[in-house]
C-alpha positions in Angstrom: 69.5 71.1 -41.0 67.3 68.1 -41.9 68.9 64.9 -40.6 69.4 61.9 -42.9 68.9 58.2 -42.5 71.4 56.4 -44.7 70.5 53.0 -46.0 72.6 50.1 -47.2 71.0 47.2 -49.1 73.0 44.0 -48.8 73.3 42.9 -45.2 70.8 45.5 -44.0 67.6 45.4 -46.2 68.8 42.2 -47.9 70.2 39.9 -45.2 72.0 36.6 -45.8 69.3 34.5 -44.3 65.5 34.6 -43.7 64.8 35.1 -40.0 61.0 35.2 -40.2 58.2 34.5 -42.7 57.8 38.2 -43.3 60.9 38.1 -45.6 60.1 37.6 -49.3 62.4 36.3 -52.0 62.9 38.2 -55.2 65.1 38.2 -58.2 66.4 41.6 -59.1 68.6 42.8 -61.9 72.0 44.2 -60.8 74.4 45.4 -63.5 72.4 43.4 -66.1 72.6 40.2 -64.1 69.9 38.4 -62.0 70.5 38.7 -58.3 68.7 37.0 -55.5 67.2 39.4 -53.0 65.5 38.8 -49.6 63.3 41.7 -48.4 60.9 42.4 -45.6 58.0 44.5 -47.1 57.5 46.0 -43.6 60.7 47.9 -43.8 59.5 50.6 -46.2 56.6 51.7 -44.0 58.7 51.5 -40.9 61.4 53.6 -42.4 59.0 56.2 -43.8 57.2 56.5 -40.5 60.4 57.0 -38.6 61.7 59.6 -41.1 58.4 61.5 -41.0 58.1 61.5 -37.2 61.8 62.5 -36.8 61.9 65.0 -39.7 64.6 63.0 -41.5 65.3 62.3 -45.1 66.0 58.7 -46.3 69.0 58.3 -48.5 70.6 55.3 -50.2 74.2 54.7 -49.2 74.8 51.5 -51.2 76.8 50.2 -54.1 73.5 49.5 -55.7 73.2 53.3 -56.2 70.2 54.1 -58.5 69.5 50.4 -58.9 68.2 50.5 -55.3 65.4 52.8 -56.5 64.5 50.4 -59.2 64.9 47.0 -57.5 64.4 47.7 -53.7 62.2 50.8 -53.2 59.1 49.5 -55.1 59.3 46.1 -53.3 59.3 47.5 -49.8 57.1 50.6 -50.4 59.6 53.3 -50.5 59.6 56.2 -53.0 62.6 57.0 -55.1 65.3 58.2 -52.7 68.4 60.4 -53.2 71.5 58.3 -53.8 75.0 58.9 -52.5 77.4 58.3 -55.4 79.7 55.5 -54.3 81.5 54.7 -57.6 84.2 57.4 -57.2 85.2 56.1 -53.7 86.1 52.5 -54.1 89.1 52.6 -51.8 90.0 53.6 -48.2 92.9 55.4 -46.6 92.9 54.1 -43.0 90.9 50.9 -42.8 87.5 52.5 -43.1 84.9 51.0 -45.4 85.2 52.3 -49.0 81.8 53.9 -48.8 82.7 56.0 -45.8 84.6 58.6 -47.9 81.5 59.0 -50.2 79.3 59.5 -47.2 81.6 62.1 -45.7 81.6 64.0 -48.9 77.8 63.9 -49.2 76.6 64.8 -45.8 77.8 68.4 -45.7 77.5 68.7 -41.9 73.9 67.4 -41.8 73.3 65.0 -39.0 72.8 61.4 -40.0 72.2 57.8 -38.9 73.8 55.2 -41.1 72.5 51.6 -41.2 75.3 49.3 -42.6 76.7 45.9 -42.0 80.3 46.8 -42.7 81.0 49.6 -40.2 83.5 49.6 -37.4 85.8 51.8 -35.3 87.8 52.9 -38.4 84.6 54.4 -39.9 83.8 56.1 -36.6 87.2 57.6 -36.4 87.3 58.7 -40.1 83.9 60.4 -39.8 84.7 62.0 -36.4 87.9 63.5 -37.9 86.4 64.6 -41.2 85.8 68.4 -41.5 82.6 68.1 -43.5 80.9 65.7 -41.0 78.7 66.9 -38.0 76.7 64.7 -35.7 76.2 61.1 -36.7 75.3 57.7 -35.4 76.6 54.5 -37.0 74.3 51.5 -36.5 76.0 48.2 -37.3 73.5 45.7 -38.7 74.3 41.9 -38.5 74.2 40.8 -42.2 72.7 37.5 -41.2 69.5 39.0 -39.9 69.2 42.5 -41.4 67.5 45.5 -40.1 65.5 44.9 -36.9 63.1 46.8 -34.7 66.0 47.4 -32.2 68.0 49.2 -34.9 65.0 51.3 -35.8 64.5 52.2 -32.2 68.1 53.2 -31.8 67.9 55.5 -34.8 64.6 57.0 -33.6 65.9 57.7 -30.2 69.1 59.4 -31.5 67.2 61.4 -34.1 64.6 62.6 -31.5 67.4 64.0 -29.3 68.9 66.2 -32.1 68.7 69.9 -31.1 66.6 71.3 -34.0 63.1 72.7 -34.4 62.9 70.8 -37.8 62.2 67.5 -36.2 60.8 65.8 -33.1 
């Protein structure tokens, strides 16, 4: 099974502050309204390289849903990506993030790494106990700084250890 790399936008690819000059400011349109975005154009190539080298598929796991393909992908050099539909899962049952149920329903036992700034032990427990979820790694990203080389290295290392001939 092809592993997935799940991507959040706000807090991960769009941090709350600019930590280097590589970050660029944009104004996107979200639900018809202007929205300030801070993006690092290096992230697209870095994510694509990691996915290619590890045999993984990049997937949006964000409340931006399809708007991520319109507003984020072209600005950081990503193609259109599959989108996990979040809109039907705007609540939680045991303290997990509201997106966690949508992720569990989507993955269908495929291994995945999930970059998000809102994940904690409740999400780990929910996913570990969900029958449709196989191997996974949650990588908590500090929303102030966004995705870093350290996060990418964690994902790459985990993906490279998966027992499959499809990647590595």
